[in-house]
N, CA, C and O of each residue as an XYZ file, in Angstrom:
456
protein
N     109.790     98.359    122.030
C     109.002     97.953    122.911
C     107.114     97.968    122.544
O     106.076     98.356    123.080
N     107.498     97.375    121.473
C     105.695     97.157    121.015
C     104.952     96.547    121.905
O     104.742     95.347    121.726
N     104.455     97.122    122.912
C     103.767     95.947    124.053
C     102.440     96.349    123.521
O     102.391     97.439    122.952
N     101.373     95.651    123.615
C      99.613     96.378    123.898
C      99.858     97.670    124.676
O      99.349     98.758    124.407
N     100.824     97.370    125.819
C     100.223     98.753    126.652
C     100.742    100.189    126.046
O     100.445    101.362    126.270
N     101.527     99.622    125.299
C     102.747    100.858    124.277
C     101.978    101.124    123.040
O     102.073    102.151    122.367
N     101.342    100.287    122.840
C     100.508    100.726    121.496
C      99.115    101.437    122.289
O      98.602    102.346    121.636
N      98.423    101.096    123.697
C      97.082    101.847    123.717
C      97.819    102.893    124.108
O      97.184    103.830    123.624
N      98.757    103.362    124.674
C      99.121    104.540    124.934
C      99.655    105.451    123.843
O     100.153    106.550    124.090
N      99.545    105.012    122.794
C     100.054    106.142    121.516
C      98.712    106.291    120.721
O      98.507    107.333    120.098
N      97.830    105.317    120.728
C      96.423    105.141    120.317
C      95.816    106.334    121.248
O      95.591    107.462    120.808
N      95.674    106.091    122.063
C      94.872    106.864    123.408
C      95.385    108.606    123.410
O      94.623    109.520    123.725
N      96.743    108.781    123.014
C      97.025    110.023    122.793
C      96.519    110.639    121.484
O      96.091    111.792    121.524
N      96.532    110.061    120.497
C      96.497    110.220    119.436
C      94.499    110.615    119.050
O      93.988    111.356    118.210
N      94.026    109.924    119.865
C      92.109    109.920    120.473
C      92.096    109.914    121.148
O      91.921    108.815    121.673
N      92.295    111.366    122.210
C      91.673    111.338    123.396
C      89.995    111.208    123.374
O      89.491    111.246    122.252
N      89.264    111.087    124.302
C      88.398    110.739    124.322
C      87.568    109.647    123.732
O      86.352    109.702    123.914
N      88.130    108.563    122.978
C      87.213    107.707    121.995
C      87.188    106.482    123.181
O      87.796    106.157    124.201
N      86.100    106.052    122.357
C      85.288    105.019    123.250
C      86.237    103.688    123.401
O      87.016    103.315    122.524
N      86.087    103.199    124.350
C      87.091    102.137    124.608
C      87.346    100.945    123.500
O      88.426    100.550    123.061
N      85.998    100.487    123.180
C      86.078     99.343    121.721
C      86.837    100.015    120.862
O      87.733     99.335    120.361
N      86.769    101.242    120.491
C      87.534    101.629    119.151
C      89.012    102.016    119.839
O      89.728    102.858    119.298
N      89.294    101.544    120.700
C      90.913    102.028    121.316
C      91.162    101.027    121.143
O      92.155    101.087    120.418
N      90.716     99.094    121.483
C      90.973     98.124    121.299
C      90.895     97.837    119.843
O      91.951     97.564    119.273
N      90.033     97.857    119.316
C      90.274     97.927    118.121
C      91.514     98.516    117.039
O      92.225     97.936    116.218
N      91.395     99.979    117.474
C      92.752    100.450    116.943
C      94.190     99.868    116.981
O      94.866     99.409    116.060
N      94.564    100.063    118.740
C      95.343     98.748    118.823
C      95.552     97.461    118.324
O      96.673     96.980    118.158
N      94.650     96.972    118.116
C      95.253     95.578    117.538
C      95.491     96.081    116.042
O      96.491     95.703    115.432
N      94.551     96.944    115.455
C      95.364     97.171    114.244
C      96.375     97.730    113.777
O      96.307     98.072    112.596
N      97.282     97.928    114.325
C      98.263     99.098    114.872
C      99.442     97.878    115.176
O     100.539     97.939    114.621
N      99.097     96.798    116.092
C     100.337     96.032    116.339
C     100.423     95.073    115.045
O     101.464     94.630    114.559
N      99.234     94.868    114.633
C      99.135     93.787    113.137
C      99.945     94.697    112.254
O     100.704     94.182    111.434
N      99.861     95.871    112.339
C     100.672     96.706    110.941
C     101.985     96.726    111.303
O     102.684     96.494    110.316
N     102.745     96.938    112.486
C     103.846     96.687    112.718
C     104.379     95.517    112.689
O     105.538     95.423    112.285
N     103.567     94.203    113.162
C     104.434     93.279    112.935
C     104.279     92.925    111.931
O     104.936     91.892    111.801
N     103.573     93.256    110.719
C     103.827     93.241    109.123
C     105.004     94.097    108.707
O     105.695     93.676    107.779
N     105.203     94.832    109.073
C     106.287     95.737    108.700
C     107.563     95.315    108.997
O     108.508     95.457    108.220
N     107.645     94.744    110.208
C     108.818     94.159    110.953
C     109.191     92.662    109.649
O     110.090     92.460    108.832
N     108.008     91.942    110.054
C     108.164     90.598    109.328
C     108.715     90.692    107.610
O     109.513     89.985    106.995
N     108.155     91.511    107.318
C     108.340     91.749    105.655
C     109.572     92.651    105.421
O     109.963     92.731    104.256
N     110.200     93.302    106.320
C     111.037     94.550    106.352
C     110.861     95.665    105.504
O     111.715     96.176    104.781
N     109.609     96.024    105.662
C     108.854     97.154    105.007
C     109.884     98.206    105.505
O     110.360     98.406    106.622
N     110.132     99.010    103.907
C     110.505    100.856    104.346
C     109.616    101.819    103.496
O     108.817    101.365    102.677
N     109.758    103.043    103.691
C     108.819    103.690    102.504
C     109.589    103.860    101.916
O     110.762    104.031    102.246
N     108.888    103.854    100.348
C     109.337    104.025     99.156
C     108.695    105.106     98.105
O     109.416    105.714     97.313
N     107.568    105.252     98.155
C     107.245    106.442     97.687
C     106.960    107.561     98.378
O     107.220    107.319     99.557
N     106.519    108.775     98.243
C     106.442    110.121     98.350
C     105.372    110.435     97.553
O     105.468    110.365     96.327
N     103.935    110.916     98.339
C     103.034    111.685     97.513
C     102.324    112.772     98.038
O     101.696    112.900     99.090
N     102.605    113.737     96.849
C     102.437    115.490     97.061
C     100.869    115.943     96.014
O     100.683    115.672     94.828
N     100.184    116.496     96.717
C      99.141    116.308     96.217
C      98.385    117.947     96.589
O      99.254    118.660     97.090
N      97.597    118.375     96.519
C      96.803    119.583     97.032
C      95.349    119.425     97.317
O      94.512    119.543     96.423
N      95.096    119.207     98.330
C      93.682    118.952     98.774
C      92.791    119.960     99.069
O      93.335    120.789     99.798
N      91.705    120.222     98.821
C      90.204    120.672     98.818
C      89.398    119.765    100.222
O      89.380    118.552    100.011
N      88.871    120.117    101.335
C      88.203    119.016    101.808
C      86.948    120.011    102.412
O      87.115    121.188    102.731
N      85.597    119.236    102.500
C      84.275    120.124    102.392
C      84.054    119.323    103.645
O      84.243    118.107    103.618
N      83.750    119.798    104.500
C      82.145    119.583    105.721
C      81.625    120.376    106.524
O      82.067    121.477    106.852
N      80.520    119.784    106.933
C      79.820    120.704    108.037
C      80.554    121.124    108.931
O      81.305    120.283    109.425
N      80.623    122.595    109.492
C      80.957    123.151    110.688
C      79.989    122.178    112.068
O      80.594    122.065    113.135
N      79.338    121.888    112.024
C      78.189    121.416    112.930
C      78.783    120.092    113.148
O      78.979    119.829    114.335
N      79.116    119.200    112.303
C      79.717    117.691    112.376
C      80.497    117.248    111.287
O      80.690    117.887    110.252
N      81.001    115.968    111.600
C      81.809    115.029    110.445
C      81.546    114.148    109.954
O      82.362    113.364    109.469
N      80.029    113.989    109.931
C      78.971    112.761    109.354
C      79.221    112.753    108.069
O      79.131    111.575    107.724
N      79.595    113.676    106.794
C      79.826    113.366    105.828
C      81.113    114.618    105.914
O      81.099    115.685    106.528
N      82.262    113.971    104.986
C      83.305    114.578    104.597
C      83.570    114.346    103.007
O      83.554    113.216    102.520
N      83.861    115.749    102.096
C      84.472    115.576    100.798
C      85.789    116.209    100.457
O      85.911    117.416    100.668
N      86.700    115.583     99.998
C      87.730    116.141     99.822
C      87.843    115.717     98.147
O      87.331    114.784     97.528
N      88.774    116.867     97.694
C      89.425    116.585     96.528
C      90.664    116.941     96.576
O      91.070    117.906     97.225
N      91.690    115.837     95.571
C      93.095    115.922     95.788
C      93.320    115.803     94.110
O      93.139    114.825     93.385
N      93.800    117.222     93.756
C      94.743    117.597     92.557
C      95.858    117.683     92.780
O      96.425    117.693     93.872
N      96.482    117.790     91.236
C      98.249    118.465     91.528
C      98.839    116.723     91.680
O     100.030    116.771     91.990
N      98.438    115.517     91.574
C      99.245    114.509     92.471
C     100.130    114.108     91.630
O      99.951    113.794     90.453
N     101.624    114.121     92.558
C     102.726    113.620     92.150
C     103.216    112.399     92.864
O     103.216    112.356     94.095
N     103.562    111.576     92.249
C     104.195    110.460     93.008
C     106.173    110.699     92.959
O     106.803    110.937     91.928
N     106.728    110.559     94.240
C     108.296    110.344     93.396
C     108.771    109.090     94.554
O     108.315    108.913     95.684
N     109.801    108.343     93.864
C     110.284    107.415     93.991
C     111.217    107.415     94.925
O     112.322    107.747     94.495
N     111.169    107.171     96.002
C     111.653    107.423     97.481
C     113.488    106.686     97.542
O     114.463    106.956     98.242
N     113.247    105.704     96.444
C     114.193    104.560     96.430
C     115.699    105.751     95.865
O     116.902    105.690     96.118
N     115.155    106.405     95.314
C     116.305    107.274     94.736
C     117.334    107.970     95.483
O     118.191    108.690     94.971
N     117.191    107.687     96.886
C     118.221    108.329     97.635
C     119.733    108.850     97.067
O     120.377    108.271     96.192
N     119.957    109.526     97.458
C     121.273    110.012     97.453
C     122.012    109.943     98.522
O     123.139    109.484     98.340
N     121.647    110.353     99.909
C     122.152    109.803    101.207
C     121.855    108.538    102.077
O     120.796    108.080    102.505
N     123.044    108.166    102.180
C     122.857    107.060    103.525
C     122.252    107.244    104.223
O     121.289    106.551    104.550
N     122.650    108.368    104.753
C     121.783    109.074    106.250
C     119.996    108.860    106.651
O     119.555    108.777    107.797
N     119.327    108.815    105.608
C     118.332    109.133    105.516
C     117.512    108.257    104.638
O     117.972    107.969    103.533
N     116.041    107.678    105.096
C     115.242    106.784    104.155
C     114.606    107.269    102.615
O     114.165    106.586    101.690
N     114.776    108.867    102.783
C     114.055    109.691    101.796
C     115.119    110.493    101.017
O     116.338    110.407    101.165
N     114.461    111.271    100.179
C     115.154    112.178     99.347
C     115.181    113.645    100.495
O     114.309    113.697    101.362
N     116.012    114.532    100.416
C     115.763    115.658    101.443
C     114.967    116.762    100.681
O     115.001    116.868     99.455
N     114.380    117.428    101.356
C     113.639    118.608    100.489
C     114.354    119.663     99.540
O     113.777    120.382     98.725
N     115.729    119.622     99.797
C     116.716    120.335     98.827
C     117.204    119.643     97.827
O     117.708    120.300     96.917
N     117.192    117.940     97.698
C     117.880    117.088     97.068
C     117.260    117.833     95.574
O     116.577    118.852     95.473
N     117.717    117.020     94.613
C     117.263    117.550     92.786
C     116.816    115.840     92.791
O     117.377    114.766     93.006
N     116.022    116.126     92.571
C     114.759    115.017     92.163
C     115.216    114.373     90.324
O     115.225    115.172     89.388
N     115.482    113.182     90.164
C     115.669    112.964     88.771
C     114.177    112.954     88.152
O     113.180    112.968     88.874
N     114.146    112.939     87.281
C     113.362    113.204     86.121
C     112.306    111.933     85.933
O     111.084    111.990     85.802
N     113.333    110.548     85.969
C     112.579    109.725     85.782
C     111.934    109.029     87.339
O     111.213    108.055     87.553
N     112.496    109.911     88.128
C     111.570    109.433     89.691
C     110.261    109.946     89.870
O     109.628    109.651     90.884
N     109.706    110.806     88.848
C     108.536    111.759     89.351
C     107.523    110.850     88.166
O     107.788    110.545     87.003
N     106.548    110.635     88.819
C     104.972    110.430     87.888
C     104.158    111.451     88.593
O     104.165    111.646     89.808
N     103.568    111.980     87.844
C     102.538    113.319     87.405
C     101.042    112.312     87.058
O     100.769    111.658     86.052
N     100.224    112.525     88.408
C      98.786    112.127     87.499
C      98.021    112.968     86.790
O      97.834    114.142     87.111
N      97.527    112.396     85.763
C      96.532    113.364     84.913
C      95.537    113.322     85.329
O      94.619    113.309     84.509
N      95.223    113.283     86.650
C      93.596    113.498     86.906
C      93.344    113.369     88.789
O      94.046    112.680     89.529
N      92.528    113.966     89.090
C      92.188    114.397     90.270
C      91.526    113.062     91.209
O      91.348    112.064     90.509
N      91.222    112.929     92.365
C      90.683    112.031     92.989
C      89.776    112.793     94.201
O      90.012    113.682     95.019
N      88.594    111.941     93.859
C      87.598    112.858     94.396
C      87.151    111.635     95.655
O      87.096    110.478     95.237
N      86.877    111.832     96.969
C      86.464    111.001     98.094
C      85.387    111.647     98.735
O      85.245    112.848     98.964
N      84.400    110.382     99.079
C      83.400    110.550     99.727
C      83.547    109.655    101.417
O      83.857    108.466    101.490
N      83.362    110.202    102.173
C      83.454    109.532    103.477
C      82.172    110.204    104.388
O      81.882    111.399    104.429
N      81.455    109.030    105.143
C      80.632    109.412    105.506
C      79.451    108.106    106.527
O      79.193    107.021    106.005
N      79.075    108.348    107.465
C      78.186    107.625    108.095
C      76.480    107.569    107.551
O      75.640    108.429    107.816
N      76.312    106.656    106.953
C      74.983    106.264    106.457
C      74.183    105.902    108.190
O      74.746    105.217    109.044
N      72.946    106.483    108.350
C      71.742    106.258    109.247
C      70.876    105.938    108.764
O      69.931    106.724    108.815
N      70.672    104.615    108.015
C      69.384    103.870    107.571
C      68.280    103.220    108.664
O      67.275    102.639    108.255
């Protein structure tokens, strides 16, 4: 039942206290993403694992820095069970299904007030 009302309820539950304009933008985005997933019959196909260090002020989150390292991508299409869309945690992952990235990712998120 992916109606605008259902999407709005999900967004409000996930973001209590959010401004109404921001809620409506999130609802529209959520419905568009859901529509494309259904239209193109998309399904999860990779799992990404990493170790993250995040830095921000304890007073506000106007600037946030994250550093991801030991990044590993796992091909989830190599499932061994028809009951699951992904590999289970106790499954043996084939060597060729694993890609380890030899670098980290540094991300800066912030709001500029010029």
